[in-house]
N, C-alpha and C positions, 0 to 999 in steps of 0.2 A: 374133677376140673372143679373149681372156683368160680364164683360168678362174675369176679373179676375179668378172668378172660374170659367168659362169653359175653362180655359188653364192650366186648373190643369185635363184637360181631361186624359181619358184612356180608355181601351177596356174593351167595353160594353159586345159584342155579344160574346167572344172568349171564349171557355173552357165551352162555357154553357151546359146543360145538356138538349137535347131536348127531348128524351126520357118522354112519359107520357103529350108529349103539349096538345094535343086534349085535356087530360083530366083536364088540369091545366085552358084550355081556357074556361071551364064548372064549375069547383068546386074552383076554383083559388087555387089548388094544381096540383105540378107535383108529379107522382107515377112513381113507377114500379110494376108490377104486379106476380105474383107467377113464379114460374119457372127463377126468376135471384135472386134467393138467400132471398127470401120473404121464412117464414115458414111453413106461412098459404095459404093453396089453397084458393084463388078466393079475397084473401085481396091483398090491397096494402100496401105499407110503405110509407108515406110522406117522399118524398128528399127535397123538395123546395114551395114556395108558391109564387103567381103572387101578382106581385106589381101593375104594370100597364101594359095596352096594348098601342100603338104608334101608328096607323094605322096598326096595324096588329102584330106588332113586341114586344114581350113580354119582361117584368122586370119582374126579380125576385129577392125572397128574398135573395139568394146568390148573385147577379148583388151590389147590397145595402152592404153589406158586405164587398164584394170584395171592392167596389170603397170605402168603410170606409178603410181597411187595407192600400190600396193603399196609399190613404190621408195622411192617419199617417207617410209617410215614403216620402212624397215630401219636396225636401228641402226649395221651396220655397214658401212655406205655413205660411200662419198666425198663430205663434203659439200661440197666445193668444185668438183666435177662438174659439169657442164650440161646438163639435158635434152636429149638427144637421139632424136625420135621412130626417123628412123633406127635406131640402137642399138638400142633398142626390139624395133623388128622383126626386126633380125636376131638379138637375143636369145630372142624367139620362135621363130624358124623353125629355130634351132639346139638350143634345149628341145625343139620337135617331133620334129627328129630322133630326138633320145635319150630321149623316151619311148616311141617307134617301138621302136626296139632295145630298153630296158627291156622292155616288155611280150613279146620273144622271149625275154629271158633275165631272165624274175622272180625278184628275191629275197625273203628272209622280210621278211614285214613290219614298219614298227617299230614295237618295243613302245610302251603307250599311254602306261607312265610315263617314258619316255627324252623323249616327244616331250611331257609337261607338267611334266620336266627342263627341256629347252629357252624350254618358255613363261614360265617362272617368271623363267627369266633374262633373256627378252628385253623382259620388260615392266620389266626393272630399266637396260637397258643402252639403251634407247630415251629420248636426253635430252628429247624435248619430253613424253616422258610424265612427267614428274614433276609438271609445271604441271597437269595431270589427276588426279595420285594414280592411277594405275596399278596398285599396291600393292593397291587394295583394287577388286574386281572390279565393281564402279558406277562407277569411276574408267576402268577398262581400256574396258568397254561402250562408254564413251563416247567417250575417244579414236578407237577404231576407228569409233565409228560416224561420226564427224566426219569422218572420210577413206572412209567408202563400204563400209565392211564391217560385217559381223554377227561376233558371237567365233565362232561355229560356220563362215564363210569363211575366216574368216584359219588359224583354226586346221584346216581343212582344206588350208591354200597349202602352210602351216608344216610342215605332215605331209608332202607330195608333194616341198617342197625338200629335206629328210633323206630321202627314200626315195631320188630323185635324185641325192645327194650317196652316197649311201652306193653307190648302182651304181657311179658312177663314182667312185669307194674300189676296189671291188672289181675291177675291170675294168683300172683299169693303175696303182695303187699298189701294189696286192699285189707285182707282179713287179721295183719297182725296190728295189735295193741301194743304197743309200751309203754310200762309203768312207772310213774313218778317213782315208783322202790328201786327199779330196776336200771334206771338213767342215776342216780342218787349211789348202787352199790359199784358201778360201773366208776363214777367220779372218782370213789373212796378209795374202790380198793384198784383200781388199772390208772385213774389219770394221776392221782396224789400222788402214788410211788416215782411215777414214771419225770414227774417233774420235781421228785425232791434229790433224784439219783442226777440231774440235771441242775440243781440249784438253781431253782429260776422260781419263780413265786405262780404259784399257778393262778389261773382266773376263775372268779368266782362261778357258783353251780350254777345261778340261774341265768348270767351270761355265757355257757357255754350247753346249758342241757338241748337246746335245738340238733345240734351238732352231733353229740351224743347217741340221741334219736336216731336220728339220722346212720351213725351207726352199725348200732344196735339194729335195727332195721334191715340195713344190705346184710349183717353177718344172719338175720335170719329165712331172709330170701337166698343166700346162696344155700343155707342148710336144705332148705325144704325142693330148690333147684335142682340140687344135685343128688338127690332122693327120688326125685320123681325123672330124673332123667337115668338114673341107676334102673326105675321100673318097665320104665319104655324102651330102653337099651334088652331088659330079660323079657318083654311080651312080643317084641318086634324080631325084625329079622335083621342082623347089622354081619356083614361080612369083613372082614381086613383082608385084603392081598397081598401077597409075599411078591417080592421083584420074580418076574421071570414064569406067575403062575399061570397055569392054565385051568380054568374052570371046566366043568363035567357041563 
């Protein structure tokens, strides 16, 4: 899984139904018993299903659905990519591993002003937002509501997205140095041939070197992140549940 998929990250555990977690760990479902609106005494109503367990943290079917809905409103997602439940679950597992590590090495909180500034940009960049007039608070609330989110829920998810990106950047990016030779090589061997194919005059190296540096940084961060996640999976306990599976 590349870093591009992970940076579309959102809240994994916020708003989770924890009632009946012990039952979920044993049966693969989350239930609420009689006395909480269940009509028949002694019987439970299945509210959620267990999808995976990551070092003791559970991922539920509702998390998969929530991630799917959040992905649908991402302004920077690949519009041509098809939805894959398995990929979503894999992303949630990787995110759970990152969250567990981030809890051990907490970073300074993202300032609210930075969150506010990003959300202003997000409201402009989501293509479907235009028909809802998301520049207005009423339009924004309506857009989010039709995708199953309150404004507060979306704000919390985006805040954690920013916090996780910050954690990844501090852990991996700060130690990476891109040399001038690497930038020049990428320009000559990757960019110039691409511009030649399109029969377009390429920009001068000095005007695009910073963008090339960013591309190379992201590549290295992505590679380091994937290797790190493989190590975390190998060292930890990750169990993927199959439909109908009953855990021992």
